[in-house]
C-alpha positions as a Markdown table, in Angstrom:
| # | Residue | x | y | z |
|---|---|---|---|---|
| 1 | Met | 109.8 | 258.9 | -122.7 |
| 2 | Gln | 110.3 | 260.0 | -119.1 |
| 3 | Glu | 113.7 | 261.4 | -120.0 |
| 4 | Asn | 112.3 | 263.6 | -122.7 |
| 5 | Thr | 109.6 | 264.9 | -120.4 |
| 6 | Glu | 112.3 | 265.7 | -117.8 |
| 7 | Leu | 114.4 | 267.5 | -120.4 |
| 8 | Thr | 111.4 | 269.6 | -121.4 |
| 9 | Lys | 110.8 | 270.5 | -117.7 |
| 10 | Asp | 114.4 | 271.5 | -117.2 |
| 11 | Thr | 114.3 | 273.6 | -120.4 |
| 12 | Ile | 111.1 | 275.3 | -119.2 |
| 13 | Glu | 112.8 | 276.0 | -115.8 |
| 14 | Leu | 115.9 | 277.4 | -117.4 |
| 15 | Glu | 113.8 | 279.7 | -119.7 |
| 16 | Lys | 111.9 | 281.0 | -116.6 |
| 17 | Ile | 115.2 | 281.8 | -114.9 |
| 18 | Lys | 116.5 | 283.5 | -118.0 |
| 19 | Glu | 113.3 | 285.6 | -118.3 |
| 20 | Asn | 113.8 | 286.8 | -114.8 |
| 21 | Leu | 117.4 | 288.0 | -115.2 |
| 22 | Pro | 117.9 | 291.8 | -115.4 |
| 23 | Asp | 118.7 | 293.3 | -118.7 |
| 24 | Glu | 122.4 | 293.4 | -119.7 |
| 25 | Glu | 122.5 | 297.2 | -119.2 |
| 26 | Ile | 121.3 | 296.8 | -115.6 |
| 27 | Ile | 123.8 | 294.1 | -114.9 |
| 28 | Tyr | 126.5 | 296.3 | -116.3 |
| 29 | Asn | 125.4 | 299.2 | -114.1 |
| 30 | Ile | 125.3 | 297.0 | -111.0 |
| 31 | Ser | 128.9 | 296.0 | -111.8 |
| 32 | Glu | 129.9 | 299.6 | -112.2 |
| 33 | Leu | 128.3 | 300.6 | -108.9 |
| 34 | Tyr | 130.1 | 297.9 | -107.0 |
| 35 | Lys | 133.4 | 299.0 | -108.6 |
| 36 | Val | 132.9 | 302.3 | -106.9 |
| 37 | Phe | 132.4 | 300.4 | -103.6 |
| 38 | Ser | 135.6 | 298.5 | -104.2 |
| 39 | Asp | 137.8 | 301.4 | -103.0 |
| 40 | Ser | 138.2 | 301.7 | -99.3 |
| 41 | Thr | 138.7 | 305.5 | -99.5 |
| 42 | Arg | 135.4 | 306.0 | -101.2 |
| 43 | Val | 133.6 | 303.7 | -98.7 |
| 44 | Arg | 135.2 | 305.7 | -95.9 |
| 45 | Ile | 133.9 | 309.0 | -97.4 |
| 46 | Leu | 130.5 | 307.5 | -97.8 |
| 47 | Cys | 130.5 | 306.4 | -94.1 |
| 48 | Val | 131.5 | 309.9 | -93.1 |
| 49 | Leu | 128.7 | 311.4 | -95.2 |
| 50 | Leu | 126.2 | 309.0 | -93.7 |
| 51 | Gln | 126.8 | 311.0 | -90.4 |
| 52 | Ser | 126.4 | 314.5 | -91.8 |
| 53 | Ala | 126.6 | 316.7 | -94.9 |
| 54 | Leu | 130.2 | 318.1 | -95.0 |
| 55 | Thr | 132.6 | 320.2 | -96.9 |
| 56 | Val | 135.7 | 318.8 | -98.7 |
| 57 | Gly | 137.8 | 320.3 | -95.9 |
| 58 | Asp | 135.8 | 318.6 | -93.2 |
| 59 | Ile | 135.9 | 315.3 | -95.0 |
| 60 | Ser | 139.6 | 315.8 | -95.5 |
| 61 | Lys | 140.2 | 316.3 | -91.7 |
| 62 | Leu | 138.1 | 313.3 | -90.7 |
| 63 | Thr | 139.7 | 310.9 | -93.2 |
| 64 | Glu | 143.2 | 312.4 | -92.8 |
| 65 | Met | 143.5 | 312.7 | -96.6 |
| 66 | Ser | 144.4 | 315.7 | -98.7 |
| 67 | Pro | 141.5 | 317.9 | -100.0 |
| 68 | Ser | 142.6 | 317.2 | -103.6 |
| 69 | Ala | 142.4 | 313.4 | -103.0 |
| 70 | Ile | 138.9 | 313.9 | -101.4 |
| 71 | Ser | 137.8 | 316.1 | -104.3 |
| 72 | His | 138.9 | 313.4 | -106.8 |
| 73 | Gln | 137.0 | 310.7 | -105.0 |
| 74 | Leu | 133.9 | 312.9 | -104.6 |
| 75 | Arg | 133.9 | 313.5 | -108.3 |
| 76 | Leu | 133.7 | 309.7 | -108.9 |
| 77 | Leu | 131.0 | 309.4 | -106.3 |
| 78 | Lys | 129.0 | 312.2 | -107.9 |
| 79 | Gln | 129.3 | 310.6 | -111.3 |
| 80 | Thr | 127.7 | 307.4 | -110.0 |
| 81 | Arg | 125.0 | 309.3 | -108.2 |
| 82 | Leu | 126.1 | 308.2 | -104.7 |
| 83 | Val | 126.7 | 311.7 | -103.4 |
| 84 | Lys | 125.2 | 315.1 | -104.1 |
| 85 | Phe | 126.1 | 318.6 | -103.1 |
| 86 | Thr | 124.3 | 321.8 | -102.1 |
| 87 | Arg | 125.8 | 325.2 | -102.0 |
| 88 | Glu | 125.8 | 327.0 | -98.6 |
| 89 | Gly | 127.3 | 330.4 | -99.2 |
| 90 | Lys | 130.8 | 329.9 | -100.7 |
| 91 | Asn | 130.9 | 326.3 | -99.5 |
| 92 | Leu | 129.7 | 323.1 | -101.1 |
| 93 | Leu | 128.2 | 320.6 | -98.7 |
| 94 | Tyr | 128.4 | 317.0 | -99.8 |
| 95 | Ser | 125.9 | 314.3 | -98.6 |
| 96 | Ile | 124.8 | 310.9 | -99.6 |
| 97 | Ala | 122.4 | 311.0 | -102.6 |
| 98 | Asp | 119.6 | 308.9 | -101.0 |
| 99 | Glu | 118.9 | 306.3 | -98.3 |
| 100 | His | 119.7 | 303.4 | -100.6 |
| 101 | Ile | 123.4 | 304.1 | -100.0 |
| 102 | Arg | 122.9 | 303.7 | -96.2 |
| 103 | Thr | 121.1 | 300.4 | -96.9 |
| 104 | Ile | 123.9 | 299.1 | -99.1 |
| 105 | Ile | 126.5 | 299.9 | -96.5 |
| 106 | Asp | 124.4 | 298.7 | -93.5 |
| 107 | Asn | 123.8 | 295.4 | -95.4 |
| 108 | Ala | 127.5 | 295.0 | -96.2 |
| 109 | Val | 128.5 | 295.7 | -92.5 |
| 110 | Glu | 125.8 | 293.1 | -91.4 |
| 111 | His | 127.1 | 290.6 | -93.9 |
| 112 | Ile | 130.7 | 291.0 | -92.9 |
| 113 | Ser | 129.9 | 290.9 | -89.2 |
| 114 | Glu | 128.2 | 287.5 | -89.4 |
């Protein structure tokens, strides 16, 4: 009889865990977000943009990459809503989309530094 009660308890615990899992769509979106972070060039660009809003040319100089390579990566970062841009005259200034990106990178640095 004890074994049956224990089995029911385990089943209830498992159901609670299952109920607290994010929806499949959210899990998929989290996975896609981290795919963007899996490229060191994109992470470098985000680290640069954490310092200041910059043009493609400025980012290119700081990262020592071609403007076309930077533009390609910025397009991906915009699609995943990690960066945004504003127009300043003829120039587009890119910046991080919100402070969550800073938190993600800061947490990653802290984790790796432990």
